[in-house]
mmCIF file of the C-alpha atoms, coordinates in Angstrom:
data_MODEL
# 
_entry.id   MODEL 
# 
loop_
_atom_site.group_PDB 
_atom_site.id 
_atom_site.type_symbol 
_atom_site.label_atom_id 
_atom_site.label_alt_id 
_atom_site.label_comp_id 
_atom_site.label_asym_id 
_atom_site.label_entity_id 
_atom_site.label_seq_id 
_atom_site.pdbx_PDB_ins_code 
_atom_site.Cartn_x 
_atom_site.Cartn_y 
_atom_site.Cartn_z 
_atom_site.occupancy 
_atom_site.B_iso_or_equiv 
_atom_site.pdbx_formal_charge 
_atom_site.auth_seq_id 
_atom_site.auth_comp_id 
_atom_site.auth_asym_id 
_atom_site.auth_atom_id 
_atom_site.pdbx_PDB_model_num 
ATOM 1   C CA . MET A 1 1   ? -25.961 18.594  4.686   1.00 0.00 ? 1   MET A CA 1 
ATOM 2   C CA . ARG A 1 2   ? -23.838 18.251  7.813   1.00 0.00 ? 2   ARG A CA 1 
ATOM 3   C CA . ASP A 1 3   ? -24.609 14.514  8.018   1.00 0.00 ? 3   ASP A CA 1 
ATOM 4   C CA . LEU A 1 4   ? -23.573 14.030  4.390   1.00 0.00 ? 4   LEU A CA 1 
ATOM 5   C CA . VAL A 1 5   ? -20.259 15.782  5.032   1.00 0.00 ? 5   VAL A CA 1 
ATOM 6   C CA . LEU A 1 6   ? -19.607 13.588  8.084   1.00 0.00 ? 6   LEU A CA 1 
ATOM 7   C CA . VAL A 1 7   ? -20.411 10.416  6.119   1.00 0.00 ? 7   VAL A CA 1 
ATOM 8   C CA . LEU A 1 8   ? -18.111 11.464  3.272   1.00 0.00 ? 8   LEU A CA 1 
ATOM 9   C CA . LEU A 1 9   ? -15.359 12.430  5.712   1.00 0.00 ? 9   LEU A CA 1 
ATOM 10  C CA . GLY A 1 10  ? -15.692 9.054   7.444   1.00 0.00 ? 10  GLY A CA 1 
ATOM 11  C CA . ALA A 1 11  ? -15.458 7.262   4.093   1.00 0.00 ? 11  ALA A CA 1 
ATOM 12  C CA . VAL A 1 12  ? -12.322 9.205   3.156   1.00 0.00 ? 12  VAL A CA 1 
ATOM 13  C CA . VAL A 1 13  ? -10.688 8.379   6.496   1.00 0.00 ? 13  VAL A CA 1 
ATOM 14  C CA . MET A 1 14  ? -11.505 4.673   6.068   1.00 0.00 ? 14  MET A CA 1 
ATOM 15  C CA . LEU A 1 15  ? -10.065 4.647   2.539   1.00 0.00 ? 15  LEU A CA 1 
ATOM 16  C CA . LEU A 1 16  ? -6.885  6.399   3.630   1.00 0.00 ? 16  LEU A CA 1 
ATOM 17  C CA . ASP A 1 17  ? -6.479  4.134   6.636   1.00 0.00 ? 17  ASP A CA 1 
ATOM 18  C CA . SER A 1 18  ? -6.951  0.961   4.595   1.00 0.00 ? 18  SER A CA 1 
ATOM 19  C CA . GLY A 1 19  ? -4.364  2.094   2.042   1.00 0.00 ? 19  GLY A CA 1 
ATOM 20  C CA . CYS A 1 20  ? -1.690  2.958   4.589   1.00 0.00 ? 20  CYS A CA 1 
ATOM 21  C CA . ALA A 1 21  ? -1.058  -0.495  5.953   1.00 0.00 ? 21  ALA A CA 1 
ATOM 22  C CA . SER A 1 22  ? -2.121  -3.703  4.332   1.00 0.00 ? 22  SER A CA 1 
ATOM 23  C CA . LYS A 1 23  ? -2.980  -6.641  6.564   1.00 0.00 ? 23  LYS A CA 1 
ATOM 24  C CA . ASN A 1 24  ? -1.010  -8.853  4.154   1.00 0.00 ? 24  ASN A CA 1 
ATOM 25  C CA . GLN A 1 25  ? 2.228   -6.899  4.559   1.00 0.00 ? 25  GLN A CA 1 
ATOM 26  C CA . PRO A 1 26  ? 4.384   -7.058  7.680   1.00 0.00 ? 26  PRO A CA 1 
ATOM 27  C CA . ASN A 1 27  ? 4.912   -3.830  9.617   1.00 0.00 ? 27  ASN A CA 1 
ATOM 28  C CA . SER A 1 28  ? 8.534   -4.850  10.045  1.00 0.00 ? 28  SER A CA 1 
ATOM 29  C CA . TYR A 1 29  ? 10.876  -6.516  7.601   1.00 0.00 ? 29  TYR A CA 1 
ATOM 30  C CA . THR A 1 30  ? 13.142  -7.879  10.345  1.00 0.00 ? 30  THR A CA 1 
ATOM 31  C CA . ALA A 1 31  ? 11.811  -11.417 9.897   1.00 0.00 ? 31  ALA A CA 1 
ATOM 32  C CA . PHE A 1 32  ? 12.155  -11.237 6.110   1.00 0.00 ? 32  PHE A CA 1 
ATOM 33  C CA . ALA A 1 33  ? 14.167  -14.051 4.507   1.00 0.00 ? 33  ALA A CA 1 
ATOM 34  C CA . LYS A 1 34  ? 13.993  -15.361 0.971   1.00 0.00 ? 34  LYS A CA 1 
ATOM 35  C CA . GLU A 1 35  ? 15.893  -17.618 -1.414  1.00 0.00 ? 35  GLU A CA 1 
ATOM 36  C CA . GLY A 1 36  ? 16.336  -16.863 -5.083  1.00 0.00 ? 36  GLY A CA 1 
ATOM 37  C CA . TYR A 1 37  ? 18.896  -15.723 -7.614  1.00 0.00 ? 37  TYR A CA 1 
ATOM 38  C CA . ALA A 1 38  ? 21.326  -12.841 -7.232  1.00 0.00 ? 38  ALA A CA 1 
ATOM 39  C CA . SER A 1 39  ? 23.225  -10.957 -9.885  1.00 0.00 ? 39  SER A CA 1 
ATOM 40  C CA . TYR A 1 40  ? 25.499  -7.926  -9.782  1.00 0.00 ? 40  TYR A CA 1 
ATOM 41  C CA . TYR A 1 41  ? 25.644  -4.508  -11.398 1.00 0.00 ? 41  TYR A CA 1 
ATOM 42  C CA . GLY A 1 42  ? 28.867  -4.413  -13.403 1.00 0.00 ? 42  GLY A CA 1 
ATOM 43  C CA . ALA A 1 43  ? 31.226  -1.517  -14.030 1.00 0.00 ? 43  ALA A CA 1 
ATOM 44  C CA . GLN A 1 44  ? 28.917  0.216   -16.541 1.00 0.00 ? 44  GLN A CA 1 
ATOM 45  C CA . TRP A 1 45  ? 26.655  1.277   -13.621 1.00 0.00 ? 45  TRP A CA 1 
ATOM 46  C CA . HIS A 1 46  ? 29.453  2.932   -11.599 1.00 0.00 ? 46  HIS A CA 1 
ATOM 47  C CA . GLY A 1 47  ? 28.639  6.588   -10.932 1.00 0.00 ? 47  GLY A CA 1 
ATOM 48  C CA . ARG A 1 48  ? 25.013  6.434   -12.055 1.00 0.00 ? 48  ARG A CA 1 
ATOM 49  C CA . THR A 1 49  ? 22.319  7.666   -9.701  1.00 0.00 ? 49  THR A CA 1 
ATOM 50  C CA . THR A 1 50  ? 20.555  4.986   -7.641  1.00 0.00 ? 50  THR A CA 1 
ATOM 51  C CA . ALA A 1 51  ? 16.873  5.068   -6.718  1.00 0.00 ? 51  ALA A CA 1 
ATOM 52  C CA . ASN A 1 52  ? 17.580  6.700   -3.357  1.00 0.00 ? 52  ASN A CA 1 
ATOM 53  C CA . GLY A 1 53  ? 19.674  9.466   -4.966  1.00 0.00 ? 53  GLY A CA 1 
ATOM 54  C CA . GLU A 1 54  ? 23.159  8.156   -4.185  1.00 0.00 ? 54  GLU A CA 1 
ATOM 55  C CA . ARG A 1 55  ? 25.804  7.591   -6.826  1.00 0.00 ? 55  ARG A CA 1 
ATOM 56  C CA . MET A 1 56  ? 26.376  3.906   -7.539  1.00 0.00 ? 56  MET A CA 1 
ATOM 57  C CA . ASP A 1 57  ? 29.745  2.807   -6.203  1.00 0.00 ? 57  ASP A CA 1 
ATOM 58  C CA . ILE A 1 58  ? 30.682  -0.691  -7.361  1.00 0.00 ? 58  ILE A CA 1 
ATOM 59  C CA . HIS A 1 59  ? 33.282  -0.792  -4.562  1.00 0.00 ? 59  HIS A CA 1 
ATOM 60  C CA . ALA A 1 60  ? 30.702  -0.219  -1.782  1.00 0.00 ? 60  ALA A CA 1 
ATOM 61  C CA . MET A 1 61  ? 28.746  -2.936  -0.018  1.00 0.00 ? 61  MET A CA 1 
ATOM 62  C CA . THR A 1 62  ? 25.334  -2.055  -1.452  1.00 0.00 ? 62  THR A CA 1 
ATOM 63  C CA . ALA A 1 63  ? 22.505  -3.746  -3.313  1.00 0.00 ? 63  ALA A CA 1 
ATOM 64  C CA . ALA A 1 64  ? 19.206  -3.272  -5.110  1.00 0.00 ? 64  ALA A CA 1 
ATOM 65  C CA . HIS A 1 65  ? 15.970  -4.886  -3.967  1.00 0.00 ? 65  HIS A CA 1 
ATOM 66  C CA . LYS A 1 66  ? 12.454  -4.355  -5.324  1.00 0.00 ? 66  LYS A CA 1 
ATOM 67  C CA . THR A 1 67  ? 10.636  -3.640  -2.041  1.00 0.00 ? 67  THR A CA 1 
ATOM 68  C CA . LEU A 1 68  ? 12.872  -3.553  1.032   1.00 0.00 ? 68  LEU A CA 1 
ATOM 69  C CA . PRO A 1 69  ? 13.227  -0.093  2.576   1.00 0.00 ? 69  PRO A CA 1 
ATOM 70  C CA . PHE A 1 70  ? 16.274  1.945   1.621   1.00 0.00 ? 70  PHE A CA 1 
ATOM 71  C CA . HIS A 1 71  ? 19.164  1.641   4.097   1.00 0.00 ? 71  HIS A CA 1 
ATOM 72  C CA . SER A 1 72  ? 18.030  -1.828  5.242   1.00 0.00 ? 72  SER A CA 1 
ATOM 73  C CA . ARG A 1 73  ? 20.987  -4.048  6.034   1.00 0.00 ? 73  ARG A CA 1 
ATOM 74  C CA . VAL A 1 74  ? 20.702  -7.475  4.442   1.00 0.00 ? 74  VAL A CA 1 
ATOM 75  C CA . ARG A 1 75  ? 22.853  -10.596 4.799   1.00 0.00 ? 75  ARG A CA 1 
ATOM 76  C CA . VAL A 1 76  ? 23.305  -12.318 1.432   1.00 0.00 ? 76  VAL A CA 1 
ATOM 77  C CA . THR A 1 77  ? 24.577  -15.900 1.550   1.00 0.00 ? 77  THR A CA 1 
ATOM 78  C CA . MET A 1 78  ? 25.608  -17.758 -1.594  1.00 0.00 ? 78  MET A CA 1 
ATOM 79  C CA . LEU A 1 79  ? 24.102  -21.202 -1.097  1.00 0.00 ? 79  LEU A CA 1 
ATOM 80  C CA . SER A 1 80  ? 26.747  -23.133 -3.055  1.00 0.00 ? 80  SER A CA 1 
ATOM 81  C CA . THR A 1 81  ? 29.664  -21.782 -0.996  1.00 0.00 ? 81  THR A CA 1 
ATOM 82  C CA . GLY A 1 82  ? 28.138  -20.648 2.288   1.00 0.00 ? 82  GLY A CA 1 
ATOM 83  C CA . LYS A 1 83  ? 29.973  -17.312 1.959   1.00 0.00 ? 83  LYS A CA 1 
ATOM 84  C CA . SER A 1 84  ? 27.998  -14.282 3.043   1.00 0.00 ? 84  SER A CA 1 
ATOM 85  C CA . VAL A 1 85  ? 28.189  -10.489 3.020   1.00 0.00 ? 85  VAL A CA 1 
ATOM 86  C CA . VAL A 1 86  ? 26.155  -7.719  4.595   1.00 0.00 ? 86  VAL A CA 1 
ATOM 87  C CA . VAL A 1 87  ? 24.931  -5.053  2.181   1.00 0.00 ? 87  VAL A CA 1 
ATOM 88  C CA . ARG A 1 88  ? 22.835  -1.906  2.456   1.00 0.00 ? 88  ARG A CA 1 
ATOM 89  C CA . ILE A 1 89  ? 19.837  -1.446  0.145   1.00 0.00 ? 89  ILE A CA 1 
ATOM 90  C CA . ASN A 1 90  ? 20.227  1.779   -1.850  1.00 0.00 ? 90  ASN A CA 1 
ATOM 91  C CA . ASP A 1 91  ? 18.543  0.980   -5.168  1.00 0.00 ? 91  ASP A CA 1 
ATOM 92  C CA . ARG A 1 92  ? 15.526  -0.730  -6.742  1.00 0.00 ? 92  ARG A CA 1 
ATOM 93  C CA . GLY A 1 93  ? 15.709  -3.869  -8.816  1.00 0.00 ? 93  GLY A CA 1 
ATOM 94  C CA . PRO A 1 94  ? 16.580  -6.335  -10.158 1.00 0.00 ? 94  PRO A CA 1 
ATOM 95  C CA . PHE A 1 95  ? 14.059  -6.226  -12.952 1.00 0.00 ? 95  PHE A CA 1 
ATOM 96  C CA . VAL A 1 96  ? 14.877  -9.645  -14.383 1.00 0.00 ? 96  VAL A CA 1 
ATOM 97  C CA . ARG A 1 97  ? 12.440  -12.484 -13.693 1.00 0.00 ? 97  ARG A CA 1 
ATOM 98  C CA . GLY A 1 98  ? 13.634  -14.878 -10.997 1.00 0.00 ? 98  GLY A CA 1 
ATOM 99  C CA . ARG A 1 99  ? 16.230  -12.563 -9.464  1.00 0.00 ? 99  ARG A CA 1 
ATOM 100 C CA . ILE A 1 100 ? 15.716  -11.214 -5.961  1.00 0.00 ? 100 ILE A CA 1 
ATOM 101 C CA . ILE A 1 101 ? 18.743  -8.948  -5.437  1.00 0.00 ? 101 ILE A CA 1 
ATOM 102 C CA . ASP A 1 102 ? 21.442  -7.133  -7.419  1.00 0.00 ? 102 ASP A CA 1 
ATOM 103 C CA . LEU A 1 103 ? 24.751  -6.744  -5.606  1.00 0.00 ? 103 LEU A CA 1 
ATOM 104 C CA . SER A 1 104 ? 27.535  -4.248  -6.059  1.00 0.00 ? 104 SER A CA 1 
ATOM 105 C CA . ASP A 1 105 ? 30.640  -5.699  -7.702  1.00 0.00 ? 105 ASP A CA 1 
ATOM 106 C CA . GLU A 1 106 ? 32.507  -5.720  -4.383  1.00 0.00 ? 106 GLU A CA 1 
ATOM 107 C CA . ALA A 1 107 ? 29.765  -7.648  -2.580  1.00 0.00 ? 107 ALA A CA 1 
ATOM 108 C CA . ALA A 1 108 ? 29.575  -10.110 -5.487  1.00 0.00 ? 108 ALA A CA 1 
ATOM 109 C CA . ARG A 1 109 ? 33.360  -10.569 -5.437  1.00 0.00 ? 109 ARG A CA 1 
ATOM 110 C CA . ARG A 1 110 ? 33.398  -11.345 -1.710  1.00 0.00 ? 110 ARG A CA 1 
ATOM 111 C CA . ILE A 1 111 ? 30.942  -14.233 -2.020  1.00 0.00 ? 111 ILE A CA 1 
ATOM 112 C CA . GLY A 1 112 ? 32.338  -15.607 -5.285  1.00 0.00 ? 112 GLY A CA 1 
ATOM 113 C CA . LEU A 1 113 ? 29.552  -14.410 -7.559  1.00 0.00 ? 113 LEU A CA 1 
ATOM 114 C CA . LEU A 1 114 ? 31.631  -12.074 -9.720  1.00 0.00 ? 114 LEU A CA 1 
ATOM 115 C CA . GLY A 1 115 ? 32.841  -14.768 -12.125 1.00 0.00 ? 115 GLY A CA 1 
ATOM 116 C CA . LYS A 1 116 ? 29.530  -16.646 -12.220 1.00 0.00 ? 116 LYS A CA 1 
ATOM 117 C CA . GLY A 1 117 ? 27.165  -13.771 -12.960 1.00 0.00 ? 117 GLY A CA 1 
ATOM 118 C CA . VAL A 1 118 ? 24.099  -15.317 -11.331 1.00 0.00 ? 118 VAL A CA 1 
ATOM 119 C CA . ALA A 1 119 ? 23.830  -17.678 -8.354  1.00 0.00 ? 119 ALA A CA 1 
ATOM 120 C CA . LYS A 1 120 ? 21.270  -18.917 -5.840  1.00 0.00 ? 120 LYS A CA 1 
ATOM 121 C CA . VAL A 1 121 ? 21.355  -16.985 -2.560  1.00 0.00 ? 121 VAL A CA 1 
ATOM 122 C CA . ARG A 1 122 ? 19.465  -16.525 0.669   1.00 0.00 ? 122 ARG A CA 1 
ATOM 123 C CA . ILE A 1 123 ? 18.772  -12.979 1.826   1.00 0.00 ? 123 ILE A CA 1 
ATOM 124 C CA . GLU A 1 124 ? 17.929  -12.074 5.432   1.00 0.00 ? 124 GLU A CA 1 
ATOM 125 C CA . VAL A 1 125 ? 17.088  -8.588  6.696   1.00 0.00 ? 125 VAL A CA 1 
ATOM 126 C CA . LEU A 1 126 ? 19.196  -7.658  9.717   1.00 0.00 ? 126 LEU A CA 1 
ATOM 127 C CA . ASP A 1 127 ? 17.473  -4.398  10.687  1.00 0.00 ? 127 ASP A CA 1 
# 
């Protein structure tokens, strides 16, 4: 009976250990960079709760990303203009195919995205 318990305990430990850190995922996002399309929230989202519990502030320098850790700082560069901003991830999204980040209105305004709606960008994690 004792041997069976030890075998089962070992199997549980192996399962938990394999689920905690995938060999396909980096332990650090500091080398993360990607190109794709960005969009922005719009005034209708102002004041709503974000995924990390904050209130959305369209005047703050924040953004939504599907997987980057909350509070990550990310440089977003609009490829057509070369203008860039640094934002903090505080929400999840965007949930539209082909888009990699949703910016606050202020961040979008600073890089010239506000009038366009969607534009190609490069995102780079700073920390």
